[in-house]
SEBALO-234903 format. One record per residue (C-alpha): residue number from 1; residue in three letters; y, z, x. Coordinates in Angstrom, 3 decimals. Each point is the difference from the previous one (the first is absolute). Example, Ala and Ser with C-alpha at 12.3 -4.5 7.8 and 13.67 -1.06 7.14 Angstrom:
REM residues 2
NODE     n   res          Y          Z          X
NODE     1   ALA     -4.500      7.800     12.300
NODE     2   SER      3.440     -0.660      1.370
***
This chain:
REM residues 174
NODE     n   res          Y          Z          X
NODE     1   MET      6.765    -14.498      0.103
NODE     2   GLY      2.622      2.642     -0.794
NODE     3   PRO      2.726     -0.324     -2.601
NODE     4   CYS     -0.232     -2.569     -2.737
NODE     5   PRO      2.863     -2.289     -0.953
NODE     6   CYS      2.444      1.970     -2.140
NODE     7   PRO      3.700     -0.447     -0.675
NODE     8   ALA      2.045      0.727      3.096
NODE     9   GLU      1.813      3.332      0.006
NODE    10   ALA      3.309     -1.820      0.602
NODE    11   ASP     -0.520     -2.090     -3.150
NODE    12   ARG     -0.297      3.023     -2.263
NODE    13   GLU      2.893      0.983     -2.243
NODE    14   ALA     -0.535      3.726      0.674
NODE    15   PRO     -0.854      0.234      3.723
NODE    16   ASN     -0.130      3.828     -0.003
NODE    17   VAL     -2.796      0.141     -2.554
NODE    18   LYS     -3.272      1.216      1.534
NODE    19   THR     -2.470     -2.884      0.141
NODE    20   TYR     -3.655      0.430      0.857
NODE    21   PRO     -0.981     -2.968      2.172
NODE    22   ALA     -3.214     -1.763     -0.941
NODE    23   SER     -2.728     -0.254      2.611
NODE    24   ARG     -3.034     -2.250      0.215
NODE    25   ASP     -1.448      1.761      3.033
NODE    26   ALA     -3.531      1.249     -0.746
NODE    27   THR     -0.495      1.635      3.398
NODE    28   GLY     -1.727      3.335     -0.483
NODE    29   LEU     -0.542     -0.389     -3.745
NODE    30   ARG     -3.327      0.879     -1.592
NODE    31   VAL     -0.693     -2.196     -3.002
NODE    32   ALA     -2.714     -0.412     -2.593
NODE    33   VAL     -0.782     -3.189     -1.891
NODE    34   VAL     -1.857      0.069     -3.322
NODE    35   VAL     -1.587     -3.359     -0.818
NODE    36   SER     -1.784     -1.225     -3.113
NODE    37   ARG     -3.312     -1.824      0.590
NODE    38   PHE      0.447     -1.983     -3.231
NODE    39   ASN      1.181     -3.552      0.799
NODE    40   PRO     -1.217      0.440      3.595
NODE    41   LEU      1.580     -3.158      1.442
NODE    42   ILE      3.469      1.112     -1.080
NODE    43   SER     -0.575      3.628      1.008
NODE    44   ALA     -1.162     -1.012      3.473
NODE    45   ARG      3.063     -2.202      0.488
NODE    46   LEU      2.336      2.775     -1.173
NODE    47   LEU     -1.636      2.496      2.352
NODE    48   GLU      0.140     -2.381      2.970
NODE    49   GLY      3.725     -0.533     -0.569
NODE    50   SER      0.686      3.696     -0.387
NODE    51   GLU     -1.938      0.964      3.132
NODE    52   ARG      1.600     -2.812      1.979
NODE    53   GLU      3.499      1.162     -0.995
NODE    54   PHE     -0.697      3.646      0.841
NODE    55   LEU     -1.307     -0.989      3.433
NODE    56   ARG      2.894     -2.400      0.611
NODE    57   ARG      2.445      2.806     -0.803
NODE    58   GLY     -1.580      2.435      2.502
NODE    59   CYS     -2.621      1.900     -1.979
NODE    60   ARG     -3.208      0.683      1.936
NODE    61   ALA     -3.234     -1.381     -1.502
NODE    62   GLU     -1.566      3.468      0.029
NODE    63   ASP      2.890      1.250     -2.170
NODE    64   ILE     -0.784     -2.475     -2.799
NODE    65   HIS     -2.688      1.326     -2.363
NODE    66   VAL     -1.426     -2.213     -2.757
NODE    67   ALA     -1.640      1.225     -3.208
NODE    68   TRP     -1.782     -2.560     -2.179
NODE    69   VAL     -0.279      0.618     -3.752
NODE    70   PRO     -1.896     -1.969     -2.681
NODE    71   GLY      3.034     -1.377     -1.843
NODE    72   ALA      3.724      0.335     -0.510
NODE    73   PHE     -0.386      2.702     -2.634
NODE    74   GLU     -1.571      2.311      2.612
NODE    75   ILE      2.856     -0.407      2.500
NODE    76   PRO      2.129      2.927     -1.255
NODE    77   LEU     -2.770      2.586      0.432
NODE    78   ALA     -0.699     -1.012      3.598
NODE    79   ALA      3.738     -0.138      0.743
NODE    80   ARG      0.432      3.499     -1.469
NODE    81   GLU     -2.809      1.449      2.139
NODE    82   LEU      1.445     -1.609      3.129
NODE    83   ALA      3.509      1.232     -0.783
NODE    84   ASP     -1.252      3.512     -0.764
NODE    85   SER     -1.763      0.118      3.376
NODE    86   GLU      3.449      0.099      1.692
NODE    87   ARG     -1.387     -2.152      2.839
NODE    88   TYR      2.069     -3.114     -0.707
NODE    89   ASP      3.652     -0.962      0.288
NODE    90   ALA     -0.427     -2.792     -2.550
NODE    91   ILE     -2.616     -1.692     -2.157
NODE    92   VAL     -0.357     -3.659     -0.965
NODE    93   THR     -1.859     -1.064     -3.150
NODE    94   LEU     -1.471     -3.505     -0.097
NODE    95   GLY     -1.923     -2.021     -2.544
NODE    96   SER      0.348     -2.592     -2.710
NODE    97   VAL     -0.365     -0.127     -3.755
NODE    98   ILE     -0.365     -3.503     -1.403
NODE    99   ARG      0.727     -0.592     -3.673
NODE   100   GLY     -2.957     -0.824     -2.204
NODE   101   GLY     -0.356     -0.700     -3.695
NODE   102   THR      0.014      3.666     -1.099
NODE   103   PRO      2.542      2.847     -0.009
NODE   104   HIS     -1.943      1.615      2.878
NODE   105   PHE      2.554     -1.453      2.463
NODE   106   GLU      2.903      1.928     -1.528
NODE   107   TYR     -1.913      3.298     -0.057
NODE   108   VAL     -1.092     -0.272      3.626
NODE   109   CYS      3.463     -1.062      1.197
NODE   110   GLN      1.701      2.814     -1.875
NODE   111   GLY     -2.537      2.578      1.189
NODE   112   VAL      0.182     -0.910      3.679
NODE   113   THR      3.791     -0.283     -0.033
NODE   114   GLU      0.556      3.337     -1.730
NODE   115   GLY     -2.693      1.656      2.113
NODE   116   VAL      1.452     -1.132      3.310
NODE   117   ALA      3.523      0.974     -1.091
NODE   118   ALA     -1.274      3.471     -0.929
NODE   119   VAL     -1.596      0.443      3.434
NODE   120   MET      3.281     -0.741      1.731
NODE   121   ARG      2.044      2.124     -2.402
NODE   122   ASP     -2.348      3.000      0.090
NODE   123   THR     -0.874      0.059      3.709
NODE   124   ARG      3.230     -1.371      1.511
NODE   125   VAL     -2.086     -2.229      2.281
NODE   126   PRO      1.316     -3.583      0.049
NODE   127   VAL     -2.453     -2.321     -1.748
NODE   128   ALA      0.614     -3.745      0.251
NODE   129   PHE     -1.209     -2.047     -2.948
NODE   130   GLY     -1.829     -3.135      1.124
NODE   131   VAL     -2.087     -0.544     -3.119
NODE   132   LEU      0.522     -3.544     -1.215
NODE   133   THR      0.054     -0.670     -3.743
NODE   134   LEU     -0.613     -3.691     -0.533
NODE   135   ASP     -0.907     -2.715     -2.462
NODE   136   ASP     -2.422     -1.841      2.297
NODE   137   ILE     -1.522     -0.215      3.471
NODE   138   ASP      2.543     -2.594      1.155
NODE   139   GLN      2.815      2.515     -0.497
NODE   140   ALA     -1.995      2.503      2.058
NODE   141   LEU     -0.437     -2.458      2.851
NODE   142   ASP      3.715     -0.816     -0.095
NODE   143   ARG      0.749      3.703      0.537
NODE   144   THR     -2.491      0.608      2.805
NODE   145   GLY      1.449     -2.323      2.609
NODE   146   GLY      0.914     -2.961     -2.168
NODE   147   ALA      3.196     -1.240     -1.622
NODE   148   HIS      1.160      3.471     -1.099
NODE   149   GLY     -0.433      1.882      3.265
NODE   150   HIS     -2.505      2.743      0.712
NODE   151   LYS      0.022      3.015     -2.286
NODE   152   GLY     -2.314      1.966      2.320
NODE   153   GLU      2.556     -0.287      2.793
NODE   154   GLU      2.833      0.868     -2.390
NODE   155   ALA     -1.814      3.119     -1.219
NODE   156   ALA     -0.513      1.168      3.604
NODE   157   LEU      3.706     -0.504      0.726
NODE   158   ALA      0.977      1.950     -3.111
NODE   159   ALA     -2.298      2.855      1.060
NODE   160   ILE      1.488      0.085      3.499
NODE   161   GLU      3.588     -0.015     -1.253
NODE   162   MET     -0.656      2.728     -2.551
NODE   163   ALA     -1.843      2.205      2.509
NODE   164   ARG      2.933     -0.279      2.409
NODE   165   LEU      2.573      0.539     -2.749
NODE   166   ARG     -1.859      3.101     -1.208
NODE   167   GLU      0.210      1.411      3.537
NODE   168   GLN      3.774     -0.489      0.006
NODE   169   LEU      0.623      1.340     -3.476
NODE   170   GLY     -1.555      3.339      0.913
NODE   171   LYS      2.459      0.601      2.842
NODE   172   ALA      3.349      1.753     -0.269
NODE   173   PRO      3.011     -2.348      0.026
NODE   174   GLU      1.645     -0.553      3.372
***
């Protein structure tokens, strides 16, 4: 559950360069997951994958807190409040926006993307982006355990790695 596969130190051209090893060990992490209720089938599948990955990587169930919001557009506000609480090592955002026949899709996608990026930039809490932007439901199913993997699991892994990297980056070099 520890380090993830990265280039071997011996294979590097500059072996004396300080490298921060990646870790996928969630032991002891406190995480929050913000999930959109819109498109509930997809949201539930994303959340199940994310929770499963956190638990598989050593996170305790009681250290995973889930906040449901009405839709993807509301995700950034909940993520901001959770980050500002200083109770979490990382946050995962989950949901799906499926293209329709109006420009609404572009506005929602841009708003949630910029909002989540601002939370991470302003609070320095790692926020993994697991909000799917899709043309149809089949694409969503392909990304929640189908042909294109599981984006809920991938978002949990990104959150774990960034939480562990943030811990390392704050330490003085050895």
